[in-house]
Phi, psi and omega in degrees: 000324183292325180294320180293312184296325178296316181296316182296316178297312181298317176299316182294315181295323181289336174295320183298322185290342183280345180071013182285134174242129183254132179222146175292140181303324180293316181301315180300312181299312178301315177302318181291317177299317182293321180297316178295319179299316181296320178302314181297328178276356177090009174273077187287334176295309177301315181294323177294319180302318183278314189284327181289344174280323187269329179308314184290343178279357178101004185276118199291322173301319178296317178300316180297314177304313180295329178303314183287329177293323178283319182296322184263353181069044178269099183072352176232165176297129181298132178209108176300319184298308182293317179303314179294329177298311181292318177297321181296319177290324180297327184292352175298342184294338180089005182284119196292319179300321180294315181295319178300317176296314180300313181300321177294313178297318179299318180293332183280346184282152177291162177302321179290321179292327179294321177303313177295321177299314179300316181296316185285325179294315178298323178290317178294325173298314181296327180266321191244005187283179183302308182293319184294322184257005178056057182240138177242126178247143173214154178274134184212157173273143184258115178059221180271357182291152174269002183285131179272132181237167176257118179257117177246134180232144183251133179290171182271012175294140181287139175228163176276129180258112180271150176279165183259157177278128177259337176223158181298332179291340181277350187283109185286325178305335180266358182271000000 
């Protein structure tokens, strides 16, 4: 019996060290909607608090909103590079408007900036992308509306949660 108790204690204590955060999918959906609402209301601090937790987990709407916060410098240090990183990983969703915006901004960048953007987008996809975070997105109708939205769900598989870059000097891939 002592051995079983010891194993349980070891398992529980080792779970703490992984940094895994478990949340109900409905709570995540509500948090993301609330973060987007705060963004639309101009409460960028509140929006950042909500969305910066979900973007690293692969949630595309959160990634898209963070892209604009960095591109425009809303509550965060303005960074075209980090903004393009988030926008690039958000385009995995397949939303044409997002891809078009990314393509237009990318085409306007200098050759040197394009190389940096390519590096950060690839890094962000490797860390925060659909496959890396075990997220599946699909187009679906919401309620009785005929409006099609992107619904992303995360599997319950454990993944590494990476911290987000807040300044260009934090971007490891460019160093």
